[in-house]
N, C-alpha and C positions, 0 to 999 in steps of 0.2 A: 593809494590805498597799501598798509606794510600786510606781510607774509601773515605775521598772525593771527591781523582784522582777518587779512581772506581767510585763513583756518579754522578761526571760530565761525566766522560767517555761513562758512562750507556745511562745519561740524549742527551749524543749529537748521541748515536745511536738509541736512540726513534726516537728523531725527525727527522735526514736525511730517518730514515725509514716510519714515519708518513707524510714527506714530498713530500717521494718519490711515497706514496699510493694514499697521495688526488691529487695528479697531473694527475695521471694514470687517476682516477673516474674520475674526473675532466673535462675534456681532453672529456672522453666520453660522461657525460653527459651533457657538452655544445652542442655535435654535433648532441647525439641523438634527444636533442628538438632544434637543427634547429638556433643556437646561433653560433653555427659556423662552415664552410664547411664540406665535410666528407673527400674531395677534398685533402686534406692536403697531401704532400710527410712524408716521414718520419722523414726527418731532421728536416720539419717545423712543425712537432707534438712534435718531441724533444721540441726544444722551447717554446710551450703551454706550455708542461708539467713541465718546469723546471720551468718558469713566475710565475702556479699555487700552485707551490710544496716550490717555496721561497716565497710566501705569506704564505702558511701557517708555512713554518718554521719560518717566523718572528710574525708571529700573537701567536705562540704556544708558543715562547719565551717570549712576553709580557705575554701573559696570567700567563703561568707557574712562570714567576717573582712576580705575584701579588696577586695569589696564593700562593706564598710561605711563602708569608709574614702575612700570617692567621693562628695562630701554630691548629689550632682546627684540620684541613682539614690530618696532619699530612702524612702518609704515601700514602694515596691517592690523592694526588694534584696532581701527573702525569697523573692518571682515568681521574681527574677533569679536566686537562687542557687540556688532548685530548679529549677528548667529547666537551670539551666550542669552543676546536678550530674547530673540523668539523661541530660543528651547524653554526658558522660565516661564517663560504664559503661555507654552503648550501646555507643560508641563500643571499648571497652574489652574488653564481651564480642563482639561483632563480631569482633574482633581475638584473643582468645583461642579464638573457633568457629574461623577460620582455621588457628589455629593445632595445636588437635585433631585436623580431619580432616586433616592431613596429618601428623601423627603419633600416630595411633591406638593406636599400640604404644608403651608411655613405653620410657624407657632401661633401668628395670627390668626390663621384659620382660613386663609387664603389660598387659592391652590398656582401651583407656577404655570400653569397652562388652561386653555377654556374648556368647555365642555364639550367640543366639536377635537379637540387635540388630544384630550382626553381619552373618548367615545374608538378613536380610529388609531390606538397606539396601542400595540398588542402589548400586556404587562407581564405575559411568560418572555416574550423573548422577542429583540427588535425585524430578528428572522422567521418569527415563528409566522403562523394564515392566521387568517379575518373575516370567517363565514356572514354575509352579511343576506340575511334571509328581508326585503323590502315591501314596503305597504304603502298604500296613499291612506291620506288622513283621514277617510273613509274605514277602512279596513279593507280596502281592492288588496289582492295580493300584484305585486310589481315583476317582483325575478328576484334569483339566490342567485350567489355568485362566489367566488373569492375576491375580497378587495386588491385590488391590483395598485393602483392609481389616485392618491383623494389628496385637491386643493387645500391646502391649510393656509397655506396665507394671507397675510391683511388684503383684501381688495380681488382677490380673486374670486371667479362663480364655486358655486360649493360642487362642480361636479363631480365626478370618480367614475372609475371604469374595474370593468368587474373581468373575472377570467372565470370559466365556467367551474362548474363542480366536479374536484378528477370523483373518482371510485372511490367508494370508501364515503363519502360523503352526503349528508342527505339532505335534501333543499324540502323547507317548510313554507309550503302553501298556505296550509289552515295560520290567518293570528294569534289564533291560542296554542295550537305549536310551537312554534313559533316563539311563543313566550315562551313555553315552559322548558326551551332548548338553549334557549341564549342564557348570555351571561348579562347582559343588559340592551335594553331600548333607547336607541339615540335618534330622537325627533326634530329635522331639519326644519323650521319652522320655513324657509327661505323658499326652498323648493318642496316643502307637504312631503318629507316623505318619512318616514319612520322605516329605521335600521334597526332591526334585531339582530345584533352580533355576540357571533361564537369563536371564539379565540383560545389558536390551538398553538403549541409550544413547536409541534413536531405533525411531519405529515400523515395523517390519518393510513394506517394498513387496515387491510379486511382480513 
């Protein structure tokens, strides 16, 4: 095998590895920032990964071709192409996240997130607090607290963890009071729990 063939084969392998890795990482980033629903099936995840990976592949090849025309870069052209591709993909995904958050409801009327994701995402701030007053489907009071951890990924249980309400927050043990005070009510039909949710953009100060 000639040196040129080895280099070309190496370039193809490097590009496929890069695009595959960026496909996985890119989807995780979009899901973590509420630009893509976490409830995707495995086949749908693969579609997103292939799309992101293909974009990364094309960007890498274009950048590599451009950088290869500059003789001064020599052997570092591959490294430069990789880092340039990662930077372009990162800023592109960041821009899409900003766009998606401003357009959670698409032009078709469909929501980018499902009902559970929407309910447990603070609309005021990602760092804000969410108070949950919980009741069963018969209206029996279960408890109140600030949401700490919520399982939103597909195929996971609907468990949540709460922390006790700090001073300044009021628990609503009566369903009527909870309904009046909350922003919305999310009904988890799987666990049989109604969450009356109140969103805070900053800690409550007495």
